[in-house]
C-alpha positions in Angstrom: 0.0 0.0 0.0 2.8 2.4 0.9 4.7 1.5 -2.3 1.5 2.1 -4.4 1.0 5.4 -2.6 4.6 6.5 -3.3 4.3 5.5 -6.9 1.1 7.5 -7.1 2.8 10.6 -5.7 5.7 10.2 -8.2 3.2 9.9 -11.0 1.4 13.1 -9.9 4.6 15.0 -9.5 5.9 14.1 -12.9 2.5 14.9 -14.5 2.3 18.4 -13.1 4.4 21.1 -14.7 7.4 22.4 -12.8 7.2 26.0 -11.5 9.5 27.1 -14.4 7.3 25.4 -16.9 4.2 27.0 -15.3 5.9 30.4 -15.7 6.6 29.7 -19.4 3.0 28.7 -20.0 1.7 31.8 -18.2 4.0 34.0 -20.3 2.8 32.6 -23.6 0.5 35.5 -24.2 -1.2 37.4 -27.0 0.9 40.6 -26.6 4.3 40.9 -25.0 5.3 44.5 -24.2 9.0 45.3 -23.5 9.6 48.4 -21.6 8.2 50.3 -18.6 7.4 53.7 -20.1 4.0 55.4 -20.0 3.4 54.0 -23.5 3.9 50.5 -22.1 1.2 51.0 -19.6 -1.4 52.5 -22.0 -0.6 49.7 -24.5 -1.1 47.0 -21.9 -4.4 48.5 -20.6 -5.7 48.7 -24.1 -4.9 45.1 -24.9 -6.6 44.0 -21.7 -9.7 46.1 -22.5 -9.9 44.5 -25.9 -10.0 41.1 -24.3 -6.5 39.7 -25.0 -3.8 38.6 -22.7 -0.8 40.8 -22.2 2.4 41.0 -20.1 4.8 43.9 -19.5 8.5 42.9 -19.2 10.8 45.8 -18.4 14.3 46.7 -17.1 12.7 49.3 -14.8 11.6 48.7 -11.3 9.2 51.7 -11.4 6.6 52.2 -14.2 6.0 55.4 -16.1 9.3 56.5 -17.5 9.7 60.2 -17.5 6.1 60.8 -16.7 6.8 59.4 -13.2 10.5 60.2 -13.3 10.4 63.9 -12.7 8.8 65.4 -15.8 5.7 66.6 -14.0 5.5 70.0 -15.8 4.0 68.3 -18.8 5.0 69.4 -22.4 1.4 69.6 -23.5 1.0 71.6 -26.7 -2.6 71.7 -27.8 -4.6 69.7 -25.2 -7.6 69.2 -27.4 -5.7 66.6 -29.5 -4.8 64.5 -26.4 -7.4 61.8 -26.1 -8.0 58.2 -25.1 -6.0 56.6 -22.3 -3.6 59.6 -22.4 -6.4 61.9 -21.4 -7.6 59.4 -18.9 -4.2 59.5 -17.2 -4.4 63.3 -16.8 -8.0 62.9 -15.5 -6.9 60.5 -12.8 -4.2 63.0 -11.8 -6.9 65.6 -11.5 -9.0 63.3 -9.4 -6.1 62.8 -7.0 -5.6 66.5 -6.4 -9.3 67.0 -5.6 -8.8 65.5 -2.2 -7.5 67.6 0.7 -5.1 64.8 1.7 -3.2 65.4 -1.6 -1.9 68.7 -0.4 0.7 67.9 2.3 3.2 70.8 1.9 1.1 73.5 0.3 -2.4 74.8 0.2 -4.2 74.1 -3.1 -5.0 77.8 -3.6 -1.3 78.7 -3.2 -0.2 76.4 -6.0 -1.8 78.5 -8.7 -2.5 77.3 -12.2 0.6 77.7 -14.4 1.5 74.9 -16.8 3.7 74.6 -19.9 2.3 77.6 -21.9 -1.2 76.8 -20.6 -3.2 76.1 -17.5 -2.0 73.4 -15.1 -5.6 72.5 -14.3 -8.6 72.4 -16.6 -11.3 72.2 -14.0 -14.1 72.1 -16.5 -12.4 69.3 -18.5 -11.5 67.5 -15.2 -7.8 67.1 -16.2 -4.6 68.2 -14.6 -1.3 68.5 -16.5 1.2 69.3 -13.7 1.9 66.8 -10.9 4.3 65.2 -8.5 6.4 62.2 -9.6 4.9 59.8 -7.0 1.4 60.7 -8.0 2.0 59.8 -11.6 3.6 56.5 -10.6 0.6 55.7 -8.4 -1.8 56.4 -11.3 0.2 54.0 -13.5 0.3 51.3 -10.8 -3.4 51.7 -10.2 -4.1 51.1 -13.9 -2.0 48.0 -13.9 -3.6 46.6 -10.7 -7.2 47.3 -11.9 -6.6 45.4 -15.1 -4.6 42.7 -13.4 -1.7 43.0 -15.8 1.4 40.9 -15.0 4.6 43.0 -14.8 8.1 41.5 -14.7 10.4 44.1 -13.5 14.2 44.3 -13.5 14.3 42.1 -16.5 16.8 42.9 -19.2 16.6 41.7 -22.8 19.4 39.5 -23.9 20.2 41.8 -26.8 22.8 39.4 -28.3 21.0 36.1 -28.4 17.6 36.6 -26.8 15.4 37.3 -29.8 14.0 34.3 -31.6 12.4 34.8 -35.0 10.9 32.5 -37.6 11.3 34.3 -40.9 10.0 37.9 -40.3 8.0 36.9 -37.3 9.1 37.3 -33.7 8.4 34.1 -31.6 10.0 34.9 -28.2 12.3 37.1 -26.3 14.7 36.0 -23.6 16.0 38.0 -20.7 19.4 37.9 -19.1 17.7 36.2 -16.1 16.8 33.2 -18.4 13.1 34.0 -18.5 11.6 33.5 -21.9 8.4 35.3 -23.1 6.4 34.1 -26.0 3.7 36.1 -27.7 1.8 36.5 -30.9 2.5 40.2 -31.1 5.3 42.3 -29.5 5.5 46.0 -28.7 8.8 47.8 -28.0 7.9 50.5 -25.6 11.5 51.4 -24.5 13.2 54.8 -24.9 16.2 53.0 -26.5 14.5 50.7 -29.0 16.4 47.7 -27.8 13.9 45.1 -28.9 13.5 46.7 -32.3 17.2 46.7 -32.9 17.7 43.2 -31.6 15.0 42.0 -33.9 16.8 43.3 -36.9 14.6 46.3 -37.6 16.4 49.1 -39.4 17.0 52.2 -37.2 18.9 55.4 -37.1 21.0 57.2 -34.5 21.9 60.9 -34.9 20.8 63.7 -37.2 20.0 63.1 -40.8 21.2 65.7 -43.3 18.6 68.2 -44.5 18.9 66.8 -48.0 17.7 63.3 -47.0 14.1 64.2 -46.4 14.0 67.7 -47.8 14.1 69.4 -44.4 15.4 72.7 -43.0 16.0 72.1 -39.3 17.3 68.6 -39.1 21.1 68.7 -39.6 23.8 70.9 -38.0 22.3 74.3 -37.1 25.1 76.6 -36.2 23.2 79.7 -37.0 19.9 78.8 -35.2 19.2 80.5 -31.9 15.6 79.6 -31.1 15.9 79.5 -27.3 18.2 81.1 -24.8 20.4 78.1 -24.3 23.5 79.5 -26.0 26.4 81.7 -25.0 25.3 85.3 -25.6 28.6 86.8 -24.4 32.0 86.2 -26.1 33.5 83.6 -23.6 36.9 82.0 -24.1 37.0 78.2 -24.0 40.6 78.0 -22.9 42.0 77.4 -19.5 44.1 80.5 -20.0 41.6 82.9 -21.4 42.3 84.0 -25.0 45.3 81.6 -25.4 44.5 79.0 -28.0 47.6 77.1 -27.1 46.1 76.5 -23.7 44.0 73.4 -23.1 40.2 73.6 -23.4 38.1 73.9 -20.4 36.2 70.7 -19.4 33.0 69.8 -21.4 34.0 71.6 -24.6 34.7 69.6 -27.7 37.8 70.1 -29.8 36.1 68.6 -32.8 34.8 70.8 -35.7 31.0 71.2 -35.5 30.3 70.3 -39.2 28.6 72.3 -41.9 25.0 73.6 -41.6 22.5 71.1 -42.8 25.0 68.2 -42.5 24.0 65.0 -40.8 26.1 63.5 -38.0 26.1 60.9 -35.3 25.3 63.3 -32.5 22.1 63.3 -30.4 20.4 65.9 -28.2 21.6 66.1 -24.6 20.2 64.2 -21.6 19.5 65.3 -18.1 17.6 64.3 -14.9 14.4 66.3 -14.2 15.1 66.9 -10.5 12.3 67.3 -8.0 13.4 70.1 -5.6 11.8 71.9 -2.7 12.5 74.6 -0.1 10.1 73.2 2.5 12.4 72.5 5.5 10.5 69.5 6.7 10.6 67.9 3.2 14.0 69.1 2.1 17.2 67.0 1.7 20.3 69.1 1.2 21.8 68.9 -2.2 24.3 66.0 -2.1 27.9 66.3 -2.9 28.8 63.4 -5.2 31.6 61.1 -4.4 33.6 62.1 -7.5 32.9 65.8 -7.2 35.3 67.9 -9.2 34.7 71.7 -9.0 36.9 72.1 -12.0 34.1 70.7 -14.2 32.2 73.9 -13.7 34.9 76.5 -14.6 33.0 77.5 -17.7 29.9 78.2 -15.7 31.9 80.7 -13.6 32.7 82.6 -16.7 29.1 82.6 -17.8 28.1 84.0 -14.4 30.9 86.5 -14.5 29.4 87.8 -17.8 26.3 88.8 -15.9 24.0 85.9 -16.8 21.5 85.3 -14.0 18.8 82.8 -15.3 19.9 79.9 -13.1 16.4 79.5 -11.6 14.4 80.1 -14.8 13.2 76.5 -15.2 12.5 75.6 -11.6 8.9 75.0 -12.7 6.3 74.7 -10.0 4.5 71.5 -9.4 2.1 70.8 -6.4 3.2 70.8 -2.8 5.9 73.4 -3.2 8.1 71.3 -5.4 9.7 71.7 -8.8 10.2 70.0 -12.1 13.7 71.4 -12.7 14.8 71.5 -16.3 17.8 72.7 -18.3 18.0 76.4 -19.0 20.8 78.5 -20.4 24.2 78.0 -21.9 25.6 75.8 -19.1 23.0 73.9 -17.1 21.7 70.4 -16.3 21.9 69.2 -19.9 25.1 67.2 -20.1 26.0 68.2 -23.7 28.0 65.8 -25.8 28.3 63.0 -23.2 25.7 60.6 -24.6 26.6 60.0 -28.2 27.3 56.3 -27.7 24.3 55.6 -25.4 21.7 54.3 -27.9 23.8 51.3 -29.1 25.9 50.9 -26.0 26.1 47.8 -23.8 24.2 47.7 -20.5 27.5 48.2 -18.7 28.5 51.2 -20.8 25.0 52.7 -20.3 25.4 52.4 -16.6 28.7 54.3 -16.9 27.0 57.1 -18.9 24.1 57.3 -16.4 26.5 57.5 -13.5 28.5 60.2 -15.2 25.3 62.2 -15.8 24.3 61.8 -12.2 27.7 62.9 -11.0 27.8 65.9 -13.3 24.3 67.1 -12.4 24.6 66.5 -8.6 28.0 68.2 -8.8 26.6 71.2 -10.7 23.9 71.8 -8.0 26.4 71.3 -5.2 28.8 73.7 -6.9 26.1 76.4 -7.3 25.0 76.1 -3.7 28.4 75.9 -2.0 31.4 77.1 -4.1 32.5 80.5 -2.7 33.4 81.7 -6.2 29.7 81.5 -7.2 28.1 85.0 -6.8 26.1 85.3 -3.6 22.9 86.3 -5.5 23.0 82.8 -7.0 24.7 80.8 -4.3 22.5 82.0 -1.5 19.1 81.1 -3.1 20.5 77.8 -4.4 21.6 76.8 -0.9 18.0 76.9 0.2 16.9 74.3 -2.3 17.1 70.6 -1.8 15.8 67.3 -3.0 12.2 66.4 -2.0 12.3 63.8 0.7 9.0 62.2 -0.3 10.0 61.6 -3.9 12.2 58.7 -5.3 12.5 57.5 -1.7 14.3 54.2 -2.5 16.9 56.0 -4.8 18.3 58.7 -2.5 15.5 61.1 -3.6 17.2 61.2 -7.1 15.0 60.5 -10.2 14.9 56.9 -11.4 14.9 57.8 -15.0 17.5 59.7 -17.0 15.7 61.8 -19.7 16.5 59.9 -22.9 15.3 62.6 -25.2 16.4 60.7 -28.2 18.1 57.4 -28.9 17.4 55.0 -31.8 14.6 55.9 -34.2 13.1 53.3 -36.5 13.2 53.6 -40.2 9.9 52.0 -40.9 7.0 51.9 -43.3 6.6 55.7 -43.1 9.1 58.3 -41.9 7.7 61.3 -40.1 9.6 64.5 -41.0 9.2 68.2 -40.4 7.0 68.2 -43.5 4.4 66.3 -41.5 4.8 68.4 -38.3 4.5 71.6 -40.3 1.5 70.1 -42.3 3.3 70.7 -45.6 2.2 67.3 -46.8 -0.7 65.0 -46.2 0.1 62.4 -43.5 -1.5 59.0 -44.3 -3.5 56.8 -42.0 -3.2 58.8 -38.7 -3.3 57.0 -35.4 -2.8 60.0 -33.2 -1.8 63.7 -33.2 1.0 65.8 -32.0 1.3 69.6 -31.5 4.3 70.5 -29.4 7.2 72.5 -30.7 9.8 70.6 -32.8 12.2 70.8 -29.8 15.8 69.7 -29.9 18.1 70.4 -27.0 21.7 71.3 -27.7 23.7 68.6 -29.4 27.3 69.8 -29.1 29.5 72.5 -27.5 32.4 73.6 -29.7 34.9 76.4 -30.4 33.9 78.9 -33.1 36.3 80.1 -35.8 36.5 83.3 -33.8 37.9 81.4 -30.8 34.9 81.5 -28.5 32.7 78.7 -27.0 29.3 78.1 -28.4 26.5 75.5 -28.2 24.8 74.0 -31.2 21.6 72.0 -32.0 19.1 73.8 -29.8 16.1 74.2 -32.1 12.4 75.1 -31.4 10.1 75.4 -34.3 6.3 75.6 -33.7 4.0 73.6 -35.9 1.4 75.7 -37.7 -1.4 73.6 -36.1 -1.8 70.1 -34.6 -0.4 67.5 -37.0 -1.2 63.8 -37.6 1.1 60.9 -36.9 1.0 58.0 -39.4 0.2 54.4 -38.6 3.2 53.5 -40.7 5.5 55.3 -38.3 4.8 52.6 -35.7 5.5 49.7 -38.1 8.7 48.1 -39.3 8.9 47.1 -42.9 7.2 43.7 -43.3 10.3 41.9 -44.4 12.1 43.0 -41.3 9.4 42.1 -38.7 5.7 41.4 -39.2 4.5 41.3 -35.6 6.2 44.2 -33.9 5.0 47.8 -33.2 7.2 50.6 -31.9 5.2 53.5 -30.3 8.2 55.3 -28.7 11.2 55.0 -31.0 8.9 55.8 -33.9 10.0 56.1 -37.5 10.9 59.8 -37.6 13.7 62.2 -38.5 15.6 63.8 -35.7 13.8 67.1 -35.8 10.3 65.7 -36.2 11.0 63.4 -33.2 11.7 66.6 -31.3 7.9 67.2 -31.3 6.7 63.6 -31.3 8.8 62.6 -28.3 6.4 64.2 -25.7 4.9 61.9 -23.0 1.2 62.5 -23.8 2.0 61.5 -27.4 3.8 58.3 -26.3 0.7 57.4 -24.3 -1.5 58.0 -27.4 0.7 55.9 -29.6 1.0 53.1 -27.0 -2.8 52.8 -27.1 -2.9 52.9 -30.9 -0.2 50.3 -31.2 -2.0 48.0 -28.9 -5.2 48.3 -30.8 -3.5 47.4 -34.1 -1.8 44.5 -32.4 -5.1 43.0 -31.2 -6.6 43.4 -34.7 -3.6 41.6 -36.2 -4.0 38.8 -33.8 -7.7 38.4 -34.6 -6.9 38.4 -38.3 -4.0 36.0 -37.8 -1.9 38.1 -40.1 1.0 40.7 -40.2 0.3 43.9 -38.4 1.1 45.8 -41.5 -2.0 44.4 -43.1 -4.4 45.6 -40.4 -7.2 47.5 -42.3 -6.9 51.1 -41.5 -10.6 51.8 -41.6 -11.1 49.1 -38.9 -8.3 50.6 -36.8 -9.6 54.1 -37.2 -13.1 53.2 -36.2 -11.9 51.6 -32.9 -9.5 54.4 -32.1 -12.2 57.0 -32.4 -14.6 54.9 -30.4 -12.0 54.7 -27.6 -11.6 58.5 -27.6 -8.5 59.0 -29.7 -8.3 62.3 -31.6 -7.2 61.8 -35.2 -7.9 65.0 -37.0 -8.6 68.7 -36.3 
């Protein structure tokens, strides 16, 4: 009897799947989303609402990308073209701030109503566009929990051998942890486009020449001064001022900048969007980084000596007496020229770049607040600022996400260019709209032929009106991959991406990509063959705005 019972237990044990096998079966889903950005969340929610199974697999531990990573002073543009799940996100933010408990460090009436060129709160539309990082993260986590979407965090794609394809069709993706995720459709919702690149989809890094797509603002732009982020005074770049035999100061390139309109490998600068406060009970003093080097900021001293005093210009107010602190001026939080190899870099190299950016930016703030050479009218006010204690609590109150303003961009079925953004041509099969300025931050800091330091690449050109974003900009060419959509690293020129790359638009495109993925599954065909009329009808039914 005992022997029979033991044999029965062995039989049962061998018949049941192992925990690893159970995980593999559970992860064989309709749609696999790689990345933890805001686009990943809206895509996942849309898939679930359309009745299909979905999983998010992401390197991040915290969801939301820049929307929860410090960019709370939203780059909005024309709010009327922000619909669907993107608008639902901003509605949920509004709901949060309707409660008295939401206002811990500031009275609601003291906050005011200033947003990015528009109102922070649209009370009649029940939306709010300016918010604290932890509030945005809570909204994303609530959406995930309500829809019971599995999320695998801290999972890194094996970019060398982790992508399995059968012909043009993705079958599975493997993580460095060994986990394998199988799906019928895949969405790359990363800022870097890692899945897209590993799947063999053609992509581009850097600025295209103006000639390639018939553009004006794409390539090198030495003569463009659209913002105030350039050197307005004649400042020497040399350690010994005026001596071109002297070494260059730190963070100035010795390379020639190139000719106007010329393409290059350079990308716009990255930074962290810090959340700062002056409230004593919630303020953490600006930290001194371990590798602090005051010599890195000698050029800034010369800028200040020239009379420049716009240090605090982009300490934009968000609720509870905090800021979304952005780059402003010729020498600021943008770490110009230190990110060129980031898009294609190994994980190890990316960590080095991230660490260098963190050291630079923490050092910059510490320098401004503490170095006795900084004029008192800057140093005194800066010393009263600090990191917000109740933000990014498990990361030393420092943002989780480096602002990857641009990395790889797909070269897909349709390439968005400034001709689309400026409505100089008809954009086919729209799946969303954009409206923000074509905004590129500086790309390089160089020495002019006159022997002075200058920044280049800062461009801001306003669209004439809201413009449409093509379905084909989310799609690889069919021969490259037939079941992948890319709503973040979309098919776009550098300068057009400067407008498309806004967080509300990423949420819009995430939802549209997911809708197309579900229709492709139901038709059991390539995503490139999804009938646009069917897609358009569902997008409009779900609140997307496709035309104005």
